[in-house]
N, C-alpha and C positions, 0 to 999 in steps of 0.2 A: 251635737257639737258641744252643748253645755256640759253634759255628763263627761265627755272626754277631757274637757278643760278643768273640771272642778278640782281635781287633786292638785293640779298645777297652780290654780288660783289660791287654794288654801295654803300650800307650802310656801309659795313666793311671798304672799302677804304676811304670813306668820314670821318669815325671816326678816322682813322689813320692820315690823313693829315689836317683835320679840314677845308676842302673845300667841296663845292658842287660837286657831281659826278653823271654822268648819263651814262647809257649803252644803245646802240641801236642795233637793228638787222641789217641784210644785206640790208634792205630797208630804213634804217634811222629812223625807228620808235623806240621811247624810250620804252624799256622793263624793265628798272630798274633805279631808281633815289632816292636820299635821300629825295627829295621833291616828294612825291608819286603822287600828282595831275598832275605832268608832264608826268606820264606814259601813253603811248598811243598816244602822240603827235609826230609831225614830227620834226626832228633835221637836218636842211639842211646842215650844215658843214660836217656832217658825210658821206654824199654821195661822196663828192670830196675826202675825206680821204681814203675811202674804194676803190674808183676807182684807185687812184694813189698809194695806199698802202704806204702812208707816212704821218707824222703828219701835222697838219694845225693849224695856229693861227687865232683866230677871235677877231678883235679889236672892240672897242665900236661903232665906226661909221659903221662898217660892220654889227654888230649885230642888229643895229636899222633898217636895211633894211630887216631883216629876222624875220617873226613873231615867237614869243616864243623862240627866241635864245638870249643867253647872251654872253658877252665876255668870252673867255676862250681858252683852248688848247685841241685839239681833236687828238686822235691817233687810228690807226687800231688795232683790236684784231685778232691775228692769232691762228689757231688751226690746227696742222699738216700741216703747210705751206699753209693754205687756210684762207683768210680773211673772217671772219664770222660775224663781227660787229665792233663797235667802242666804245671807252670810252672817255668821255669829262669831263674836270675839269673846273668848273666855277670860274671866277675871272680875274683880270687884267693879261694879258698874261705874262708880265715880272715877275709877282709874282708866277704864277702857273705852268709855263713851266718847272721849275726844278722838279716838282712832276710827270711830264708826264711819264718818263720811269718807275718810281716806280709803278705807278698805272697800267700801261700797263702790266708789268711783273707779278704783283700781280694777275691781272685778268686772265692772261694766265696760271699761276701756279695753281690757283684754278680750272680752267677748266680741266687741265691735271689730277690733283688729283681726281676730281670728275669722270672723264672718267675712270681712273684706278680703282676707287672704284666700279663704275657701271659694269665695265668689270669683276671684281672679283665676284661681286654678280651674274651677269648673268652666269658665269661659275659655281658657286656654285649651282645655280638653275638647270642648265643643268646636273651637276653631280648628284644632287638629283633625277632628272628624270631618269637618267641612272641607278642609284641604284635601284629605284623602278621597272623599267622595268626588270632588272635582277632578282629581288625578285619574280616577277610574271611570269617569263619565264617558259613555259612548252614545252618541246621538241616535244611533240605530236601535238602542235598547230603551230609549225613553228615560224616565226618571228626572228629566231636566226641571220640571215644575217643583218636584220635591226638594231638589238641591237648592233651587232659587228660594223656596220658602224657608228652608233651613238657614240660608244666609240672612234673609230678612229678619228672622227671629233673633239673630245676633247683631242686627243693625247693619248688615252688609248688603250692598246692592251689587251683585256680581256682574250685572250687565254694564256697569260703569268701569269695571276693571279691564284694562287694555293690554296687560302683559303680566307674566309671572317672573319672579326673580327668586333664585335660591342662593343663600349666603351660607358659607361654611367657615368656621374659625379653624385656622390651621396651626398657628403658633402663638405663644404668649410667653412673656418673660417673668416679671416679678409677681404677678397675681396668681392665685390658684385658678384652675380651669373654670370653676363656677363663677368666681368673681370676674374673670376676664370675659366670660360669656355674657354676664349681665352688663358689663361695660359695652360690649359690642351691640347688644340689643338696644341699650339707651342711645348709642350713636346712630343706630339704624332709624330709630324713631325720630331722631333729630334730622337726619339726612332725608328720609322719606316722610316728611312731616304733613303731607296732605291728609286732612281728617278722614277722607274716604279710603285711604290706603289700608289694606288688611295686612298686619304684621303678626305672624304666627310663629313664636318660638317652638322648636321641635327638639327631638332627641338627637344625639350624636353631634352636638354643638352646631346645629343647623337652624336656619330661620327661613321661612317661606314668606314672600310678599306678593300680594296681588296689588298691582299699581294702578291707581287712577291718575291720569295726567293732570297737571296743573292748568293746562290750557289745551284747546282743540288743536289738532294737527294731523298730518299724514302719519301712516305707520312708521315711516322712516324718521320723521320728526320725533315721534314718541320714543322710539328705540334709542335714538341718539341722545335724547334728553335723559333717559334712564341711565345710559352708559356714562354720561357726563357726571350725573349724581353719584354713580357707583365709584368712579375714579376719585372723586372728592372724598367720599366716605373712606375708601381704602387708605388714602393719604392721612386723614385725620386719625384713623385707627393705628396706623404705623407709628405716629407720634406718641402713642400710649403704649408702645411695645407689643402690639397685637397684630397678627397677620391674618387676613381672611381672603377668600376667593369669592367672586360673585358671578353667577351664571345668569344671563339674561335670555329668557325664552322668546319665541316668536311673538309678534304683536297679535292681539286678539280683538275680534269684533262682537263675539257672542260667547255663550257658555261653552260651546264645543271648541271654539278657538282658544278660550282660556284653559281648557283641559289640555289641548295640544301644546299650548305655551308652557304649561307647568311640566308636562312630560319632556318637552324639548330642553327646558332648563335643567332638569334632573339628569337627562342624558348628557348634556354638555358638561355638567360638573363631573360626571363619572369619566367621560372621555378625556377631559382636561387632566384628570389625575393619571390616566393611563398614558397620555401623550406628554406628560410633564409640562403642562401649561399652567399658568397661574395669573392672579390678578382679576381683571374683568374679562369674562369669557362670554362671547356672544354665540348663541345657538346658530345664528345666521352664518357665522364663519366656520362652523363645524358640520355643515349640511352633508358634505361628501363623506366625511369621516363617520357620521351617523348612519349613512346608507351602507357603508362598508361593514359597520358593526352589526347590521342585520343579517349578514351572511352566516350560515351555519359554521360552527367552530372548525369542523373538519375541512370544509371547503376553503376557509380562510388560510389555514395552515398549509394546505396543499398548494394553493396558489402562491403564497409568499415563499415557501420553500423552493418551489420550481423556478420562480422568477429570480430569486436572489441566490440561487445555488452557487454561482461563481464567487460570491462574496462571503458566504457563510464560513465561519471558522477562521477568517483572516484576522490578524491583529489590528488591521486598520478598518475593520467593518464599521465601527461607530463613527470614525472620521469620515469615511465615504458617505455613510447615511446622512450625517449632519450637513455635509457639504451639499449633497444633492437636494435635501429638503430646504436648505437655505436658498439654493439657487432657484427652486421652484417658486419661491415667493416673488422673485423679480427676474424671470428668465431672459428678459431683453435688456437687462442693466447689469452686465457682468462686473463693471467697475464698482457699482454700489454693493453688489453681493459680496465681492472680494473684500471690500472695506468692512462690511458688517461682520464677516467671518475672520477678519484680521489676517488676511493672506494676500499675496500678490495675484494679480489677474491671471498671469501665466500659470500659477499653481492651481487656480480654480479650473482653468481649461484642462490642465494635465489630469486632474482627478476625474473630471467628467469623461474624458476620453478613456481613462482607466476603467471606469464603471462600464462604459460601452464595450470595451474589450472583454471584461470579465463576465458580463451578463448577456451580451448580444443585443442589448436594448440601447437604442440611440437616444440620449437625453434631448437632442434637438428635434426629434420626431415626436409630434404631439401624442400619438397613440402609445408609443414606447415609453415616453416620459410619464404618461398617466399610469401605465402598468407598473412602472418602477415606484412611482409615488404611492400607489395603492398597496404595493407589496411591503414597502417600508412601514406604512401606517398600520397595516394589519399585523406585521411582526411586532411593532411596539405595543399594540393592544393585547395581543396574545401573551407577550412576555409579562406585561403588567398583571394580567389575569392569573397567570401561573404563579407569580410572586405572591399575589393575594391569597391564593389557595394554600401555598406553603406556609405563609405567615399565620393563617388561621389555624392550621394544623388539623389533624383528625379529631373528630368528635367522639368522645367516650361516653 
């Protein structure tokens, strides 16, 4: 880390004080200098400085006796109470000595900041590995103890985590995508503030959270509490011009349950995109859709095409589909459905009868209605998958 930063330390401090600056390693070899041709050469005064752990002045007559050395002021660089190198300011000692402490502290501050950043990055990478290991965990294959130990090494007690949540940033206004993403992560840390929650930023503007409840409760209580927090988070984020979706997985009671919860949250997020759902998405509400999604692609398309043959190609296909799916949400409350779809109740009845006439499936018969619902859902999933393939394009 020190060697990688040495050139930056030398150049940045040289710009600030307007003097030549060089940085050496523990062997006195210059590893950073505002005059780059000096990099790789030996700086003799640095050896004494590091051995005695105190500054040293090099006057002109002394410098002449040491090849490649100029008059100046040299100080040790400490990192966690260990001398790891030195920094030297070129110039008449009486003139540059006053810059010594400034340059030394600047170098040590830059090192600590870089160490902190790298430590955070290493932890994030380790958390991402943990998340992926949980996602791929299969109780029948074992490995549970290793994953639990991996979590403990990161200060994470997986057995306390009772649900998985996946968050994905969708839209942002004034900020760059990276700045908006960092704002979203900070808002998540505030919303899901329990110290035992595991919040893991990931690629593709996503974040995974393993949630530890604030208080004991049933699985329903825990899920409802998470969804309530999620709704509040989305509202606060929208005030900042950022839109995100949150998928809440099934509740969990052990490591295997947490793995299932994470996979269900990821599936719910994917299905939500295909079915044009947004906001807070609960895996519990997409159980049937997830089961249909397990069907082989060919079987899906064959069933959907056969069931919806009478509607395919019609100009009012989407109108019929949306009407039927809206009606399925409250099949015994036609007035409520008609109001939600902004139509007269008679118009709703007319469209349902038209669907029956065109498909041969009766919306008022449970089995027929289920087949119609499944066909529409499968058609939506297949259409979304085809659009994704076209958007990605062929790989060259």
